[in-house]
C-alpha positions as CSV (number, residue, x, y, z in Angstrom):
1,M,-15.6,-9.7,29.5
2,A,-14.0,-6.5,28.2
3,K,-10.9,-5.7,30.1
4,K,-9.5,-2.1,30.3
5,I,-6.2,-1.2,28.7
6,G,-3.3,-2.6,30.8
7,V,-1.4,-5.7,31.9
8,T,-2.9,-8.1,34.4
9,M,-1.4,-11.0,36.3
10,E,-3.2,-13.9,37.8
11,V,-1.4,-16.6,39.8
12,G,-3.0,-20.0,39.9
13,N,-2.8,-22.8,42.5
14,D,-0.3,-24.5,40.2
15,G,2.2,-21.7,40.8
16,V,1.9,-20.3,37.2
17,A,1.5,-16.6,36.8
18,V,-0.5,-15.8,33.7
19,I,0.4,-12.3,32.5
20,T,-2.2,-10.9,30.0
21,I,-1.7,-7.9,27.6
22,S,-5.0,-6.0,27.1
23,N,-5.1,-3.1,24.5
24,P,-7.9,-3.7,22.0
25,P,-8.2,-4.3,19.1
26,V,-4.7,-5.9,18.6
27,N,-3.1,-5.5,22.0
28,S,-0.5,-3.1,20.6
29,L,2.5,-2.4,22.8
30,A,1.8,1.2,23.9
31,S,4.1,2.8,26.5
32,Q,1.7,2.0,29.4
33,I,1.6,-1.7,28.3
34,I,5.4,-1.9,28.2
35,S,5.7,-0.4,31.7
36,G,2.9,-2.7,32.8
37,L,4.9,-5.7,31.5
38,K,8.1,-4.6,33.2
39,E,6.2,-4.3,36.5
40,K,4.5,-7.7,36.2
41,F,7.6,-9.6,35.2
42,Q,9.5,-8.1,38.1
43,E,6.7,-9.0,40.5
44,A,6.4,-12.6,39.2
45,N,10.2,-13.1,39.6
46,Q,10.1,-11.8,43.1
47,R,7.1,-13.7,44.4
48,S,7.8,-17.0,46.1
49,D,4.4,-18.5,45.1
50,V,5.3,-18.2,41.4
51,K,7.2,-21.1,39.8
52,A,6.7,-20.3,36.1
53,I,5.1,-17.6,33.9
54,V,2.8,-17.6,30.8
55,L,2.5,-14.5,28.7
56,T,-0.7,-14.1,26.5
57,G,-2.9,-11.5,24.9
58,N,-6.6,-10.7,25.6
59,G,-9.4,-11.3,23.2
60,G,-7.8,-14.1,21.1
61,R,-4.9,-12.0,19.9
62,F,-1.3,-12.1,21.3
63,S,-0.1,-8.7,20.1
64,G,0.0,-6.8,16.8
65,G,3.3,-5.1,17.8
66,F,4.6,-1.8,19.0
67,D,2.3,1.2,19.0
68,I,3.0,3.1,15.8
69,N,1.6,6.3,17.2
70,V,4.8,6.7,19.1
71,F,6.8,6.9,15.9
72,Q,4.5,9.7,14.7
73,Q,5.2,11.6,18.0
74,V,9.0,11.1,17.6
75,H,8.7,12.4,14.0
76,K,6.7,15.5,15.1
77,T,9.1,16.4,17.9
78,G,12.4,14.8,16.8
79,D,12.7,13.5,20.3
80,I,14.0,9.9,20.3
81,S,13.7,9.7,24.1
82,L,9.9,9.2,23.6
83,M,10.8,5.6,22.5
84,P,10.6,3.4,25.6
85,E,13.7,1.3,26.4
86,V,12.5,-2.2,25.7
87,S,15.1,-4.4,24.1
88,V,17.5,-4.8,26.9
89,D,15.5,-3.7,30.0
90,L,12.4,-5.8,29.3
91,V,13.2,-8.4,26.7
92,C,16.7,-9.5,27.6
93,N,16.9,-8.8,31.4
94,L,13.4,-9.4,32.7
95,M,12.1,-12.0,30.2
96,E,14.9,-14.0,28.6
97,D,17.2,-14.0,31.6
98,S,14.4,-14.6,34.1
99,R,15.2,-17.4,36.5
100,K,11.6,-18.6,36.2
101,P,10.7,-20.2,32.9
102,L,8.4,-18.2,30.6
103,V,6.1,-19.6,27.9
104,A,4.2,-17.5,25.3
105,A,0.7,-18.6,24.6
106,V,0.1,-17.3,21.1
107,E,-3.2,-17.0,19.1
108,G,-4.5,-14.7,16.4
109,L,-1.4,-12.8,15.7
110,A,2.1,-12.1,17.0
111,L,3.5,-9.4,14.7
112,G,6.5,-7.1,15.1
113,G,7.2,-6.4,18.8
114,G,4.5,-9.0,19.6
115,L,6.5,-11.7,18.0
116,E,9.7,-10.3,19.5
117,L,8.3,-10.7,23.0
118,A,7.2,-14.3,22.2
119,M,10.7,-15.1,20.9
120,A,12.2,-13.9,24.2
121,C,10.1,-16.5,26.1
122,H,11.6,-19.9,26.7
123,A,9.0,-21.7,24.6
124,R,6.1,-20.8,22.4
125,V,2.7,-22.7,22.3
126,A,0.3,-21.5,19.6
127,A,-3.2,-22.1,18.4
128,P,-3.7,-22.9,14.6
129,K,-3.7,-20.2,12.0
130,A,-2.0,-17.5,14.1
131,Q,-0.1,-15.0,12.0
132,L,3.6,-14.5,12.8
133,G,5.9,-12.0,11.3
134,L,8.2,-9.0,11.6
135,P,6.9,-6.3,9.1
136,E,9.0,-3.4,10.6
137,L,10.9,-2.7,7.3
138,T,7.6,-1.5,5.7
139,L,7.9,1.4,8.1
140,G,11.5,2.3,7.3
141,I,12.9,0.8,10.5
142,I,14.2,-2.6,11.6
143,P,12.9,-4.9,14.4
144,G,14.0,-3.2,17.6
145,F,13.2,-5.6,20.4
146,G,15.8,-8.3,19.4
147,G,14.0,-9.7,16.4
148,T,17.0,-9.4,14.0
149,Q,18.9,-11.7,16.4
150,R,16.3,-14.2,17.7
151,L,14.3,-15.0,14.5
152,P,17.3,-16.3,12.6
153,R,18.3,-18.4,15.7
154,L,14.9,-19.9,15.8
155,V,14.0,-20.5,12.1
156,G,17.5,-20.5,10.5
157,L,19.3,-17.6,8.9
158,E,18.0,-18.0,5.4
159,K,14.3,-18.2,6.4
160,G,14.9,-15.4,9.0
161,T,16.4,-12.9,6.5
162,D,13.7,-13.8,4.0
163,M,10.8,-13.2,6.5
164,I,12.3,-9.9,7.7
165,L,13.5,-8.4,4.3
166,L,10.2,-9.2,2.6
167,S,8.0,-8.5,5.7
168,K,6.4,-11.8,5.1
169,S,4.3,-13.3,7.8
170,I,3.9,-17.1,8.2
171,S,1.2,-19.2,9.9
172,S,1.7,-20.9,13.2
173,E,1.5,-24.2,11.3
174,E,4.6,-23.2,9.2
175,G,6.2,-21.7,12.4
176,H,5.8,-25.1,14.0
177,K,7.6,-26.9,11.2
178,L,10.4,-24.3,11.3
179,G,10.9,-24.6,15.1
180,L,9.6,-21.1,15.9
181,I,6.6,-22.6,17.6
182,D,7.2,-25.6,20.0
183,A,3.6,-26.9,20.1
184,L,0.4,-26.4,18.1
185,V,-2.8,-26.9,20.2
186,P,-6.5,-26.1,19.8
187,P,-7.5,-22.6,21.1
188,G,-9.3,-24.2,24.1
189,D,-6.2,-26.0,25.3
190,L,-3.8,-23.1,24.7
191,L,-3.5,-21.9,28.3
192,S,-3.6,-25.3,30.0
193,T,-0.9,-26.6,27.7
194,S,1.2,-23.5,28.1
195,R,1.0,-23.6,31.9
196,K,2.0,-27.3,31.9
197,W,4.9,-26.6,29.5
198,A,6.2,-23.8,31.8
199,L,6.0,-26.1,34.9
200,D,7.8,-28.8,32.9
201,I,10.7,-26.4,32.3
202,A,10.7,-25.4,35.9
203,D,10.9,-29.1,37.0
204,R,13.6,-29.8,34.4
205,R,11.4,-32.1,32.3
206,K,11.7,-29.8,29.3
207,P,14.8,-27.8,28.3
208,F,15.2,-24.2,29.5
209,L,16.2,-22.5,26.2
210,R,17.2,-18.9,25.7
211,S,16.8,-18.0,22.0
212,L,19.6,-15.5,21.9
213,H,22.1,-18.1,23.0
214,R,21.3,-20.6,20.4
215,T,23.6,-21.2,17.4
216,D,22.5,-24.6,16.2
217,K,20.6,-23.1,13.2
218,I,23.1,-20.4,12.1
219,G,25.6,-22.7,10.5
220,S,29.3,-22.0,10.1
221,L,30.6,-18.5,9.6
222,S,31.2,-19.2,5.9
223,E,27.7,-20.6,5.4
224,A,26.2,-17.6,7.2
225,R,28.2,-15.2,5.0
226,A,26.9,-16.9,1.9
227,V,23.3,-16.5,3.1
228,L,23.9,-12.8,4.0
229,M,25.5,-12.2,0.6
230,K,22.3,-13.5,-1.1
231,A,20.2,-11.4,1.3
232,R,22.2,-8.3,0.2
233,Q,21.5,-9.0,-3.5
234,L,17.8,-9.4,-2.6
235,A,17.8,-6.1,-0.8
236,K,19.5,-4.4,-3.7
237,R,16.8,-5.7,-6.0
238,I,13.7,-5.0,-3.9
239,A,14.8,-1.8,-2.1
240,P,17.5,0.0,-4.0
241,N,16.5,3.3,-2.5
242,M,15.9,2.3,1.1
243,P,18.5,2.2,3.9
244,Q,16.6,-0.2,6.4
245,H,17.1,-3.4,4.4
246,H,20.9,-3.1,4.3
247,A,21.1,-1.8,7.9
248,C,19.1,-4.9,9.0
249,I,21.6,-7.3,7.3
250,E,24.5,-5.5,8.9
251,V,22.9,-5.9,12.3
252,M,22.2,-9.6,11.7
253,E,25.8,-10.1,10.7
254,D,27.1,-8.3,13.8
255,G,25.2,-10.8,16.0
256,I,26.6,-13.8,14.1
257,I,30.2,-12.6,14.4
258,H,30.1,-11.1,17.9
259,G,27.3,-13.0,19.5
260,G,23.6,-12.4,20.1
261,Y,23.9,-9.9,22.9
262,S,26.3,-7.7,20.9
263,G,23.8,-7.9,18.0
264,V,21.0,-6.8,20.3
265,L,23.0,-3.7,21.3
266,K,23.9,-2.9,17.7
267,E,20.2,-3.4,16.7
268,A,19.0,-0.9,19.4
269,E,21.5,1.7,18.1
270,V,20.6,1.3,14.4
271,F,16.9,1.2,15.2
272,K,17.1,4.7,16.8
273,Q,19.0,6.1,13.8
274,L,16.4,4.6,11.4
275,V,13.4,5.9,13.4
276,L,14.6,9.5,12.6
277,S,15.4,8.8,8.9
278,D,13.6,10.4,6.1
279,T,12.5,7.0,4.8
280,S,10.8,6.1,8.1
281,K,9.1,9.6,8.3
282,A,7.8,9.0,4.8
283,L,6.6,5.5,5.3
284,V,4.9,6.2,8.7
285,H,3.2,9.2,7.0
286,V,1.8,7.0,4.3
287,F,0.7,4.4,6.9
288,F,-1.3,7.1,8.8
289,A,-2.5,8.8,5.7
290,Q,-4.0,5.6,4.5
291,R,-5.9,5.2,7.7
292,A,-7.1,8.8,7.5
293,T,-8.9,8.2,4.2
294,S,-11.6,6.4,6.0
295,K,-12.7,9.6,7.8
296,V,-15.0,11.6,5.6
297,P,-16.8,14.6,7.1
298,K,-20.6,14.5,6.9
299,V,-20.4,10.9,5.8
300,T,-18.6,8.7,8.3
301,D,-19.5,10.9,11.3
302,V,-23.3,11.2,11.0
303,G,-24.3,7.8,12.4
304,L,-25.1,6.1,9.1
305,K,-24.5,2.3,8.8
306,P,-23.3,0.9,5.4
307,R,-25.8,-1.4,3.7
308,P,-24.6,-4.9,2.6
309,M,-23.7,-5.3,-1.1
310,K,-24.4,-8.9,-1.9
311,K,-25.1,-8.8,-5.6
312,V,-23.5,-6.3,-8.0
313,A,-24.0,-5.9,-11.7
314,V,-21.0,-4.9,-13.9
315,I,-21.8,-3.5,-17.4
316,G,-19.0,-4.1,-19.9
317,G,-16.6,-7.0,-19.8
318,G,-13.5,-5.3,-21.3
319,L,-10.2,-4.9,-19.4
320,M,-11.7,-2.7,-16.7
321,G,-15.1,-4.5,-16.4
322,S,-13.6,-8.0,-16.1
323,G,-11.0,-6.7,-13.6
324,I,-13.7,-5.1,-11.4
325,A,-15.8,-8.3,-11.7
326,T,-12.8,-10.4,-10.5
327,A,-12.2,-8.1,-7.5
328,L,-15.9,-8.5,-6.4
329,L,-15.9,-12.3,-6.9
330,L,-12.8,-12.7,-4.9
331,S,-14.6,-11.2,-1.9
332,N,-17.6,-13.5,-2.2
333,I,-19.9,-11.0,-3.9
334,R,-22.3,-12.3,-6.6
335,V,-21.7,-10.6,-9.9
336,V,-23.9,-10.2,-13.0
337,L,-21.7,-9.3,-16.0
338,K,-23.6,-7.7,-18.9
339,E,-22.4,-7.4,-22.5
340,I,-24.1,-6.4,-25.7
341,N,-23.6,-9.6,-27.6
342,S,-22.6,-13.2,-26.8
343,E,-19.2,-12.9,-28.4
344,Y,-18.2,-10.0,-26.2
345,L,-19.8,-11.7,-23.2
346,L,-17.8,-14.9,-23.7
347,K,-14.6,-12.8,-24.0
348,G,-15.4,-11.0,-20.7
349,I,-16.1,-14.3,-18.9
350,K,-12.8,-15.7,-20.3
351,S,-10.9,-12.6,-19.0
352,V,-12.3,-13.1,-15.5
353,E,-11.3,-16.7,-15.7
354,A,-7.8,-15.7,-16.9
355,N,-7.5,-13.2,-14.0
356,L,-8.3,-15.9,-11.5
357,K,-6.0,-18.4,-13.1
358,G,-3.2,-15.8,-13.0
359,L,-3.6,-15.5,-9.2
360,V,-3.6,-19.2,-8.8
361,S,-0.4,-19.6,-10.9
362,R,1.3,-16.9,-8.8
363,G,0.3,-18.7,-5.6
364,K,-1.9,-15.9,-4.4
365,L,-5.1,-18.0,-4.5
366,T,-5.9,-21.7,-4.1
367,Q,-7.6,-23.5,-7.0
368,D,-10.7,-24.2,-4.7
369,K,-11.1,-20.5,-3.9
370,A,-10.7,-19.6,-7.6
371,S,-13.5,-22.1,-8.6
372,Q,-15.7,-20.8,-5.7
373,A,-15.2,-17.2,-6.9
374,F,-15.9,-18.1,-10.5
375,S,-19.1,-19.9,-9.6
376,L,-20.5,-16.6,-8.3
377,L,-20.4,-15.1,-11.8
378,K,-23.3,-14.9,-14.2
379,G,-23.1,-13.6,-17.7
380,V,-26.2,-11.8,-19.2
381,L,-27.2,-10.0,-22.4
382,D,-30.2,-8.1,-21.0
383,Y,-31.4,-6.4,-17.8
384,S,-33.7,-9.2,-16.4
385,E,-31.1,-10.1,-13.7
386,F,-30.9,-6.5,-12.5
387,K,-34.2,-6.4,-10.6
388,D,-32.5,-7.3,-7.3
389,V,-28.9,-6.0,-7.5
390,D,-27.6,-3.7,-4.7
391,M,-25.3,-1.8,-7.1
392,V,-24.4,-1.4,-10.8
393,I,-20.9,-0.5,-11.9
394,E,-20.8,0.8,-15.5
395,A,-17.5,0.1,-17.2
396,V,-18.1,0.7,-20.9
397,I,-16.0,2.9,-23.3
398,E,-15.6,6.6,-22.7
399,N,-18.6,7.7,-24.8
400,I,-21.0,10.3,-23.3
401,Q,-24.1,9.3,-25.2
402,L,-23.6,5.6,-24.5
403,K,-23.2,6.2,-20.8
404,Q,-26.2,8.5,-20.6
405,K,-28.4,5.8,-22.4
406,I,-27.2,3.1,-20.0
407,F,-27.9,5.2,-16.9
408,K,-31.4,6.0,-18.1
409,E,-32.0,2.3,-18.7
410,I,-30.7,1.0,-15.3
411,E,-32.6,3.6,-13.4
412,E,-35.8,2.0,-14.8
413,V,-34.9,-1.6,-14.2
414,C,-33.0,-1.6,-10.9
415,P,-34.5,-1.4,-7.4
416,P,-35.1,2.2,-6.1
417,N,-32.3,2.1,-3.6
418,C,-29.7,0.5,-5.9
419,I,-26.4,2.5,-6.3
420,L,-25.7,3.6,-9.9
421,A,-21.9,3.8,-10.2
422,S,-19.7,4.7,-13.2
423,N,-16.0,3.7,-13.7
424,T,-15.5,6.6,-16.0
425,S,-12.1,8.3,-15.7
426,T,-12.6,11.4,-17.8
427,I,-16.3,12.2,-18.1
428,D,-18.1,14.5,-15.7
429,L,-20.5,12.5,-13.6
430,N,-23.2,15.2,-13.7
431,V,-23.2,14.8,-17.5
432,V,-23.3,10.9,-17.2
433,G,-26.5,11.1,-15.0
434,E,-28.0,14.2,-16.7
435,K,-31.0,12.3,-18.1
436,T,-31.9,10.5,-14.9
437,N,-34.1,11.4,-11.9
438,S,-31.8,9.6,-9.4
439,K,-28.9,12.0,-9.1
440,D,-28.5,11.2,-5.4
441,R,-27.6,7.6,-6.2
442,I,-25.1,8.4,-8.9
443,V,-21.4,8.0,-7.9
444,G,-18.1,7.4,-9.5
445,A,-16.3,4.2,-8.7
446,H,-13.0,4.8,-10.4
447,F,-10.8,1.7,-10.3
448,F,-7.2,1.6,-11.6
449,S,-6.0,-1.0,-14.1
450,P,-5.7,-4.0,-13.6
451,A,-8.7,-3.5,-11.3
452,H,-8.3,-6.9,-9.4
453,L,-4.6,-6.0,-8.5
454,M,-4.4,-2.2,-8.0
455,T,-5.6,-1.2,-4.6
456,L,-6.8,2.3,-5.1
457,L,-10.5,3.1,-5.6
458,E,-11.4,6.7,-6.2
459,I,-15.0,7.3,-5.0
460,V,-16.2,10.4,-6.9
461,R,-19.1,12.3,-5.5
462,T,-21.1,15.0,-7.2
463,E,-23.0,17.7,-5.4
464,N,-26.0,15.4,-5.3
465,T,-24.5,12.1,-4.2
466,S,-26.0,11.1,-0.9
467,A,-23.9,10.4,2.2
468,Q,-25.4,6.9,2.4
469,V,-24.2,6.0,-1.1
470,I,-20.7,7.2,-0.4
471,L,-20.6,5.2,2.8
472,D,-21.9,2.0,1.1
473,L,-19.3,2.3,-1.6
474,M,-16.5,2.9,1.0
475,A,-17.6,-0.2,2.8
476,L,-17.7,-2.2,-0.5
477,G,-14.2,-0.9,-1.3
478,K,-12.8,-2.2,2.0
479,A,-14.7,-5.5,1.6
480,I,-12.9,-6.1,-1.8
481,K,-9.5,-5.1,-0.2
482,K,-9.2,-1.7,-1.9
483,V,-8.3,1.6,-0.3
484,P,-11.2,4.0,-1.0
485,V,-10.4,7.7,-1.3
486,V,-13.3,10.1,-1.6
487,V,-12.8,12.8,-4.2
488,G,-14.7,15.6,-5.9
489,N,-16.0,15.6,-9.4
490,C,-13.7,17.2,-12.1
491,I,-12.1,16.0,-15.3
492,G,-9.6,13.2,-14.3
493,F,-10.7,13.3,-10.7
494,A,-7.8,13.4,-8.3
495,V,-5.1,11.0,-9.6
496,N,-5.3,11.2,-13.4
497,R,-5.8,15.0,-13.2
498,T,-2.8,15.5,-10.9
499,F,-0.7,13.3,-13.1
500,F,-1.7,14.5,-16.6
501,P,1.4,16.7,-16.8
502,Y,3.6,13.7,-16.0
503,T,3.5,12.2,-19.6
504,Q,3.4,15.6,-21.2
505,A,6.5,16.7,-19.4
506,A,8.3,13.6,-20.6
507,H,7.2,14.3,-24.1
508,M,8.5,17.9,-23.8
509,L,11.9,16.6,-22.7
510,V,12.0,14.1,-25.6
511,N,11.1,16.9,-28.0
512,L,13.8,19.1,-26.5
513,G,16.3,16.4,-27.5
514,V,16.7,14.4,-24.3
515,D,17.1,10.6,-24.8
516,L,13.7,9.0,-24.1
517,F,15.3,5.9,-22.5
518,K,17.3,8.2,-20.2
519,V,14.1,9.9,-19.1
520,D,12.6,6.6,-18.1
521,S,15.7,5.3,-16.3
522,V,16.0,8.5,-14.2
523,I,12.4,8.2,-13.1
524,T,12.8,4.5,-12.2
525,S,16.0,5.5,-10.2
526,F,13.8,8.0,-8.4
527,G,11.7,5.1,-7.3
528,F,8.8,4.6,-9.8
529,P,8.5,1.0,-11.1
530,L,8.3,2.4,-14.7
531,G,9.2,5.6,-16.4
532,P,6.4,7.8,-18.0
533,L,7.1,6.6,-21.5
534,Q,7.1,2.9,-20.7
535,L,3.9,3.6,-18.7
536,G,2.3,4.9,-21.9
537,D,3.3,1.7,-23.7
538,L,1.7,-0.3,-20.9
539,A,-1.6,1.6,-21.1
540,G,-1.7,1.5,-24.9
541,H,-1.2,4.7,-26.9
542,G,-4.7,4.6,-28.2
543,I,-5.9,5.6,-24.7
544,G,-3.7,8.7,-24.7
545,I,-5.3,9.9,-27.9
546,A,-8.8,9.2,-26.7
547,V,-8.6,11.3,-23.6
548,K,-6.4,14.1,-25.0
549,D,-9.3,16.2,-26.4
550,I,-11.2,15.9,-23.1
551,Y,-8.2,17.2,-21.1
552,A,-7.5,19.9,-23.8
553,K,-11.0,21.2,-23.3
554,A,-10.6,21.4,-19.5
555,Y,-7.0,22.3,-19.0
556,G,-5.9,23.5,-22.5
557,D,-4.0,26.6,-21.4
558,R,-1.5,24.5,-19.5
559,M,-0.9,21.6,-21.8
560,F,2.1,20.7,-23.9
561,Y,1.0,19.4,-27.3
562,S,3.2,16.8,-28.8
563,P,2.6,14.7,-32.0
564,L,4.7,11.9,-30.6
565,T,1.8,9.6,-29.6
566,E,0.0,10.0,-33.0
567,L,3.3,9.3,-34.8
568,L,3.8,6.2,-32.8
569,L,0.4,4.9,-33.7
570,K,0.9,5.8,-37.3
571,S,4.0,3.7,-37.4
572,G,2.1,0.7,-36.0
573,R,3.2,1.0,-32.3
574,N,0.4,0.8,-29.8
575,G,2.7,-0.3,-26.9
576,K,2.5,-3.6,-25.1
577,I,-0.8,-4.5,-26.6
578,N,0.8,-5.2,-30.0
579,G,4.3,-5.8,-28.8
580,R,5.8,-2.5,-29.9
581,G,5.9,1.0,-28.6
582,Y,9.0,2.8,-27.4
583,Y,10.1,-0.7,-26.2
584,I,9.8,-4.2,-27.8
585,Y,7.6,-6.6,-25.8
586,E,8.2,-10.3,-26.3
587,K,6.6,-13.0,-24.2
588,G,8.8,-14.3,-21.4
589,S,11.4,-11.5,-21.6
590,K,11.8,-8.0,-20.2
591,P,10.8,-5.0,-22.4
592,K,13.8,-3.9,-24.5
593,P,14.4,-0.3,-25.7
594,D,13.6,-0.2,-29.4
595,A,16.3,1.7,-31.3
596,S,14.2,1.9,-34.4
597,V,11.7,4.2,-32.6
598,L,14.3,7.0,-32.8
599,S,13.2,7.9,-36.4
600,V,9.7,8.5,-35.0
601,V,11.2,10.7,-32.3
602,E,13.2,12.6,-34.9
603,E,10.0,13.3,-36.8
604,S,8.3,14.6,-33.7
605,R,11.2,16.9,-32.9
606,K,11.1,18.4,-36.4
607,L,7.4,19.0,-36.1
608,T,7.5,20.6,-32.6
609,N,10.7,22.4,-33.4
610,I,11.3,23.5,-29.8
611,M,15.0,22.7,-29.4
612,P,16.9,25.9,-28.6
613,G,18.8,26.8,-31.8
614,G,17.9,23.3,-33.1
615,K,20.3,21.6,-30.6
616,P,19.3,19.1,-27.9
617,I,19.3,20.6,-24.4
618,S,21.7,19.2,-21.8
619,V,20.1,18.3,-18.5
620,T,21.2,16.6,-15.3
621,D,19.3,13.7,-13.7
622,K,18.1,16.1,-11.0
623,E,16.7,18.5,-13.6
624,I,14.9,15.6,-15.4
625,V,13.2,14.7,-12.1
626,E,12.2,18.3,-11.5
627,M,11.0,19.0,-15.0
628,I,8.8,15.9,-14.9
629,L,7.5,16.0,-11.3
630,F,7.3,19.7,-10.4
631,P,4.4,20.2,-13.0
632,V,2.7,17.3,-11.3
633,V,3.1,19.0,-7.9
634,N,1.8,22.2,-9.5
635,E,-1.4,20.5,-10.6
636,A,-1.7,18.8,-7.2
637,C,-1.7,22.4,-5.8
638,R,-4.7,23.2,-8.0
639,V,-6.5,20.0,-6.9
640,L,-6.0,21.1,-3.2
641,D,-7.0,24.6,-3.9
642,E,-10.3,23.5,-5.5
643,G,-11.0,21.2,-2.7
644,V,-11.1,18.1,-4.9
645,V,-9.6,16.1,-2.1
646,I,-10.5,16.3,1.6
647,R,-7.0,16.6,2.8
648,A,-3.5,16.7,1.3
649,S,-2.6,13.3,2.7
650,D,-5.4,11.7,0.7
651,L,-3.5,12.8,-2.5
652,D,-0.4,11.2,-1.0
653,V,-2.1,7.9,-0.6
654,A,-3.7,8.2,-4.0
655,S,-0.4,9.0,-5.7
656,V,1.3,6.0,-4.1
657,L,-1.5,3.5,-4.8
658,G,-2.8,4.8,-8.1
659,M,0.4,6.0,-9.8
660,S,3.1,4.0,-7.8
661,F,4.7,7.2,-6.6
662,P,7.5,5.8,-4.3
663,S,6.0,5.2,-0.8
664,F,9.4,5.7,0.8
665,R,9.2,9.3,-0.3
666,G,5.9,9.7,1.5
667,G,3.6,10.4,-1.5
668,L,3.6,13.4,-3.9
669,L,2.8,16.3,-1.5
670,F,4.8,15.0,1.4
671,W,7.8,14.7,-0.9
672,A,7.1,18.2,-2.3
673,D,7.1,19.6,1.2
674,T,10.5,18.0,1.9
675,V,11.9,19.5,-1.3
676,G,10.4,22.9,-0.3
677,P,7.5,24.8,-1.9
678,K,9.7,27.9,-2.3
679,Y,12.3,25.9,-4.3
680,I,9.6,24.3,-6.5
681,Y,8.0,27.7,-7.1
682,E,11.2,29.4,-8.1
683,R,12.3,26.5,-10.3
684,L,8.9,26.4,-12.1
685,K,9.0,30.1,-12.6
686,R,12.4,29.9,-14.3
687,L,11.3,27.0,-16.4
688,S,8.1,28.8,-17.5
689,E,10.3,31.8,-18.6
690,T,12.3,29.4,-20.8
691,Y,9.7,27.0,-22.0
692,G,6.3,28.7,-21.6
693,G,2.9,28.2,-19.8
694,F,3.2,24.5,-19.2
695,F,5.5,25.2,-16.2
696,K,3.6,28.3,-15.0
697,P,3.3,28.1,-11.2
698,S,-0.2,27.9,-9.8
699,R,-1.6,30.7,-7.5
700,Y,-1.7,28.2,-4.6
701,L,1.9,27.3,-5.0
702,E,3.0,30.9,-5.3
703,E,0.9,31.8,-2.2
704,R,2.4,29.0,-0.1
705,A,6.0,29.7,-1.3
706,T,5.8,33.4,-0.4
707,K,4.2,32.8,3.0
708,G,6.7,30.1,3.9
709,M,3.8,27.5,4.3
710,L,3.8,23.8,3.5
711,L,1.7,22.7,0.6
712,S,0.0,20.1,2.9
713,E,-1.1,22.6,5.6
714,P,-4.8,22.7,5.7
715,K,-6.6,25.8,4.5
716,S,-9.4,27.4,6.4
717,S,-12.3,25.0,6.2
718,R,-13.3,26.2,2.7
719,S,-13.7,23.0,0.6
720,R,-16.1,21.7,-2.0
721,L,-16.4,18.4,-0.4
């Protein structure tokens, strides 16, 4: 039976009060739930007919943690008092220090604040396969209900720091081995076992253990310090730009030196500081922005239901096609992979197999699951298997005539309601489907490489694409664990178009005399995993040449033309593909800067001849970041102005997931707004006076800067989508 939002308490004849959290879908700890818990624990402790207490969650889930909407409110208002006092009032005083024993009955999930409540209980009984973890660091904060203190005391310091710093959840089975869970029982026995356990503590048949007072798993001070030293090195490696990881280790250390209660007080203080930090604002923004992508006006709000996609055909088994096929297979969708001859087909099937093997060897997939996925693949050389597919994804080379020919053919052989999708990244979809009569079924499904690993899926709609087709593709995207973002149809769509100035700006800096390896290292220090030049190496420089003319035709008046890529290819450097680009790539070792590429750079500088007075310019790291990223922001302004995306936050999500823009900066436009539109506008204006049209501010940026508006503020409802 569906219970309303709140906390209930039922006292049985055995004297056990069962307190149940009810806030579907994951029983998140909203303010009213927290005050409900305080009230029920007080009542249970005062009632003479209650001997012991069991805490559980409604609907097969314990609790997914604190309600993140509260952080959003705090960020909007800057008012930290909106955060309820939980750590000491509820978790320490009412729960852990309760005179009556308290047992957590855990199933489904206990994450974040949910796990923290469970750890404050005097024992934890769990059903199999429950998910346990403290993922708070992904939101720029630390656990704030005592998690930094209790988790290490229950699972050991090394495992505790590992789980918190990597936001890694574990199963209740592993939790049982580690001592976080006291007993594992079938879901049907969860409540009866928990009640019995609570009574056993009350009657002294089982120990009455307060997690915060335990030290048996912490080890000596010198052992603890060695573990924390390792944790600090890990934090430096995985989060060089983020404050919450180091703050978390400090708080854990405080509790080890001064005792758990001191650690809890320190945790509460640091938690409040971090909630108001720029990093937390940015990460919470990305969290909500990602959720917002699933709301598409006139698509998700008109009562349509997505149709199931059980069998999908992929045309082309190259890098993209085999990656897309892998992603589909992993989600139990049957795939027909078509190639033009048996040699290419075999190569495509081998690539899919290699993708699956790679996931197995990295521990992301079991061998059984990989074999199961692979068994759903069928390779074909003709269209005979296409008569019952729900969708076709074309992933052949970027050639207009070839794509038009394929779309004409599949329209004839596929069922009349089959979706006809293209993975093109540069060709106008109206042109792709020009020769068909099914323009309402044609849609872009633009995956990012490698398609089975990258999570962004741009769904590109034309003026003719039907709402049903977009909804179906959004549902498929979610089913294959992608984040679908619906965008309008233009050259490069949202992400590649926004970021086309990224590489060009890097080329301009190099041609102005800036050291290319310095450019890359400044951008990685900013938070990207790779710099723009190494990214070119990774994609292969042939790709850059292939799309250059298409972009030049569309956006030629604001491009910087550099011969650098042609010169690289001429000197036999295609990037990672053949082991040499700007860097040297050898199996088993990290890419190394290649000093011999400097002669190619010199030649490019001679040809472009843009160094003022023939001398290299001198720039600070800050100027490098601005010269590379401000033109990208400028193009994002045009994308917003033309209504290519539904909302600015969609472009933030797309920049994080599609281009690895650092999420702790909140995505491209969120970051630009924190820098300030006025500053960006004035800087670009000065740069364009010195270096020409490439930096010329867009009308939208100028308008926003002069009116003192944020770039992300919605326009009036005028939009192409």
